[in-house]
MIMIKE-34275 format. One line per 5 residues: number of its first residue (from 1); for each residue x, z, y of C-alpha. Coordinates in pm, whole numbers, always signed. Example, Ala and Ser with C-alpha at 12.3 -4.5 7.8 and 13.67 -1.06 7.14 Angstrom:
% MIMIKE-34275
1) +1230:+780:-450  +1367:+714:-106
This chain:
% MIMIKE-34275
1) +1531:-911:-280  +1618:-543:-285  +1777:-403:+31  +1918:-63:+125  +1980:+115:+452
6) +2207:+410:+508  +2088:+676:+755  +2359:+928:+835  +2501:+1155:+1101  +2777:+982:+1296
11) +3138:+1050:+1206  +3301:+973:+1539  +3659:+851:+1581  +3720:+838:+1204  +3734:+479:+1080
16) +3899:+582:+753  +3632:+844:+685  +3354:+600:+760  +3504:+341:+526  +3508:+606:+252
21) +3142:+688:+319  +3058:+320:+316  +3224:+271:-21  +3027:+563:-169  +2696:+430:-35
26) +2767:+74:-149  +2832:+201:-501  +2502:+392:-496  +2314:+94:-347  +2450:-125:-626
31) +2343:+133:-887  +1989:+107:-747  +1993:-273:-765  +2030:-351:-394  +2216:-664:-289
36) +2235:-582:+84  +2324:-257:+263  +2254:-205:+635  +2435:+66:+834  +2375:+208:+1185
41) +2503:+80:+1518  +2876:+143:+1578  +2897:+294:+1229  +3268:+233:+1199  +3369:+442:+1500
46) +3070:+648:+1613  +2855:+555:+1910  +2887:+819:+2182  +3266:+806:+2200  +3342:+692:+2556
51) +3504:+379:+2693  +3863:+476:+2623  +3798:+552:+2257  +3581:+243:+2212  +3865:+28:+2341
56) +4135:+201:+2138  +3930:+172:+1815  +3804:-182:+1877  +3907:-444:+1622  +3886:-818:+1587
61) +3606:-946:+1365  +3867:-1036:+1103  +4070:-717:+1153  +4177:-451:+902  +3834:-284:+883
66) +3666:-615:+803  +3923:-673:+531  +3864:-327:+387  +3487:-381:+387  +3532:-718:+219
71) +3713:-535:-60  +3418:-295:-91  +3162:-576:-108  +3361:-760:-374  +3400:-445:-583
76) +3033:-342:-563  +2856:-679:-541  +2666:-555:-236  +2672:-737:+100  +2719:-504:+397
81) +2604:-519:+759  +2792:-265:+969  +2826:-182:+1338  +3164:-159:+1509  +3341:-197:+1844
86) +3466:-556:+1850  +3772:-663:+2044  +3676:-1007:+2165  +3820:-1280:+2380  +3992:-1178:+2704
91) +4022:-827:+2554  +3654:-756:+2617  +3495:-489:+2398  +3155:-562:+2247  +2900:-354:+2059
96) +2883:-574:+1749  +2759:-595:+1392  +2907:-804:+1115  +2770:-919:+779  +3012:-956:+490
101) +2878:-1091:+162  +2949:-989:-196  +3233:-1241:-218  +3405:-1090:+84  +3311:-1375:+318
106) +3222:-1298:+681  +2878:-1457:+728  +2787:-1345:+1080  +2908:-1154:+1382  +2648:-1061:+1645
111) +2708:-888:+1979  +2448:-666:+2144  +2286:-859:+2427  +2081:-587:+2597  +2292:-285:+2689
116) +2115:+49:+2721  +2195:+267:+3022  +2535:+379:+3143  +2639:+483:+2793  +2641:+122:+2670
121) +2739:-36:+3000  +3041:+189:+3047  +3183:+94:+2707  +3085:-267:+2639  +3046:-617:+2771
126) +2706:-771:+2700  +2691:-1043:+2437  +2612:-1396:+2547  +2322:-1606:+2420  +2415:-1627:+2054
131) +2143:-1539:+1801  +2275:-1656:+1464  +2052:-1725:+1165  +2209:-1675:+823  +2090:-1789:+480
136) +2121:-1507:+228  +1972:-1498:-123  +1704:-1746:-18  +1609:-1546:+293  +1677:-1632:+657
141) +1837:-1336:+832  +1845:-1260:+1203  +2026:-978:+1381  +1960:-743:+1672  +2114:-411:+1775
146) +1908:-108:+1883  +1777:-170:+2238  +1759:-546:+2165  +1455:-492:+1942  +1262:-328:+2225
151) +1237:-666:+2398  +965:-860:+2212  +1116:-1191:+2321  +1417:-1127:+2095  +1223:-1085:+1773
156) +985:-1369:+1857  +1280:-1598:+1922  +1420:-1524:+1578  +1083:-1567:+1409  +1038:-1906:+1575
161) +1372:-2008:+1425  +1236:-1932:+1079  +1386:-1587:+1028  +1192:-1379:+775  +1418:-1072:+771
166) +1551:-910:+1090  +1828:-653:+1052  +1859:-393:+1328  +2141:-137:+1318  +2057:+125:+1578
171) +2157:+455:+1741  +1814:+565:+1861  +1791:+912:+2005  +1533:+1168:+2109  +1293:+1141:+2290
176) +1250:+778:+2185  +1098:+848:+1843  +813:+615:+1939  +1041:+315:+1893  +1128:+419:+1539
181) +770:+516:+1451  +573:+236:+1617  +772:-37:+1791  +966:-164:+1491  +651:-175:+1277
186) +479:-375:+1551  +773:-618:+1569  +747:-684:+1195  +370:-727:+1212  +353:-948:+1522
191) +627:-1176:+1387  +512:-1168:+1025  +854:-1085:+888  +1044:-797:+731  +1254:-573:+954
196) +1522:-321:+856  +1594:-49:+1114  +1900:+164:+1026  +1944:+466:+1252  +2160:+778:+1277
201) +2040:+1134:+1225  +2196:+1456:+1347  +2386:+1490:+1674  +2684:+1343:+1853  +2780:+1548:+2156
206) +2464:+1595:+2367  +2283:+1314:+2186  +2029:+1408:+1917  +1939:+1111:+1698  +1583:+1082:+1575
211) +1644:+934:+1228  +1322:+776:+1093  +1503:+465:+968  +1267:+223:+802  +1211:-99:+616
216) +898:-257:+760  +686:-528:+599  +496:-816:+763  +169:-627:+713  +306:-337:+920
221) +361:-103:+628  +682:+97:+598  +796:+15:+246  +1101:+235:+298  +1122:+535:+530
226) +1378:+809:+597  +1306:+1143:+757  +1549:+1330:+979  +1826:+1385:+723  +2097:+1172:+568
231) +1947:+925:+322  +1997:+600:+138  +1664:+414:+149  +1603:+126:-93  +1307:-111:-101
236) +1203:-448:-238  +1109:-738:-13  +817:-933:-156  +747:-1293:-59  +391:-1263:-189
241) +323:-980:+56  +462:-1199:+331  +250:-1496:+229  -72:-1294:+209  -7:-1133:+546
246) +71:-1465:+712  -251:-1613:+573  -454:-1339:+743  -254:-1294:+1062  -222:-1644:+1205
251) -28:-1565:+1520  +198:-1868:+1495  -90:-2104:+1435  -294:-1962:+1723  -26:-1904:+1985
256) -34:-2122:+2300  +330:-2151:+2417  +234:-2353:+2722  +96:-2032:+2869  +423:-1843:+2832
261) +668:-2039:+3044  +664:-1771:+3312  +821:-1522:+3071  +1162:-1678:+3131  +1153:-1610:+3504
266) +1383:-1329:+3624
């Protein structure tokens, strides 16, 4: 399978402008043979926008933006995973991502479970325990958002459920380049799966994003890597690479889960 990620500066408070950008990138991803495009966290609205704006721009998972993106996926033949502020039950606002396939069907909606600092906590409610697994083009997809991937329990949980591709829209900022450079590669390696990490670049108010979006393979290699500028990164996922890596790195055969029960204690 060929996948693409879009690294870009945020375009805050401009849903229409972001939909236009998304259409342009989906057309380019299709031209390069990709069947899946992954965008950053809160792509639809911008990330550092404040609680009032997050609430005013929040939409239902089947709202007008989702319908517009479904039109894009149908026109381009490219499935899209995008971040957005979701208006949920009881009028709660969640930091969410949604996957819409090339037929315009909504396959998955995931809400960020681990909120980072006051920035996240002032804008969003935390998602409950819901870690969906989606079948897509013969691959099992799992979803996390930014800070979620920094907790190894989250990626291991998905891997134990058979996920072989984890998609992680993110808004990672300086000085946390280490996460983009090292942590996400380690998560792919230790769980013997592919991982797509789609970040912002540029600035948004006082926040300076570190870029370095990547597509990481089970052997720890970055088969796709952006720098610090806007980029569309495309890479192929290879089952043979996965099989060879799993044959050498037998973590799941050698693990002793009886030793790990204490990890669930608060």
